[in-house]
N, C-alpha and C positions, 0 to 999 in steps of 0.2 A: 503494501498498499504505500508505504517511504517513497520507492521509486516511482509509482505513477502521480505521483504528487508532485513531484522534479521533473518529470517529462512533461506532464500539464504545465507548470508554473513556467518552463522554459520555451514550452509552446506558444503557450499566453505571451511573453518577451519577445518572443519571434515578432510574433501578430502584434503588437501595439509597437516595435520601433518600425515596420511597415515590409517587413521581411518574410516570406513564405519560411514556412519551416522546413528544413535540410532534413531528408530520411522520415523514413514510416515506422517512426520506436511508437506516437501515440496509438496510430492504426491497430500495429501488433500488440500491444498492452491493453487496447479498448475488447481487440477481438477476442484475445486469450479470455480476458475478465468476464466476456459475454459468454463464454463455454464452458469455463471453470463453474460461475458460480452455480448452473440447473445439476453438473454435474458430481459437483458438493455436495447439493443438497440431495441427489438421488443415494450418490455411496454414502452418507454418513444419516440423512433425516433432520438436519439441523436447518430450520429455518434460516440463521443468521448469514446464510450462505449465498441468500438473494443480494444481499450487499455488495456482493462482486458482481451481479449481473446489472443492478441498477447503474453500478458507477463503470461499466464497459461500457453499457448505453450511453449513458451520460458523457463520456470520453468519445467517443465514435459521431453521435450525433453534434455534439457541440466541434469539432475540428472538420467535421462535413459543413456544416453550417458557417462556419468561421474561414474557411477553403473557398467555398462558390460566395462569398460575400465581400471579398477580397482580389477578385481579376480585373487589373487593369489599375484598378485604384490607386496604387502604391507605381505604377509603372514608370513615369515621372516625375520627376522633382517639381515642386510648386514654382509656379513661377513669379517673378518680385512683381509689380507697378511698378 
């Protein structure tokens, strides 16, 4: 969970500075959590592991939304008047 937090904060920082995130670490982590949550619930029977499903879904949806919201927005530097 700490690694996920660091990846999300790093991705957010890159979006805030106008760069697209390099690599696919946030997508891979989100997909892993999305698969791990239900598998862990099925294996252990503990509802707590649905948290991982929620985190994975949140990371994937927010990464996709942010990446689609930015194409072309930061492609050229702002012009001064």
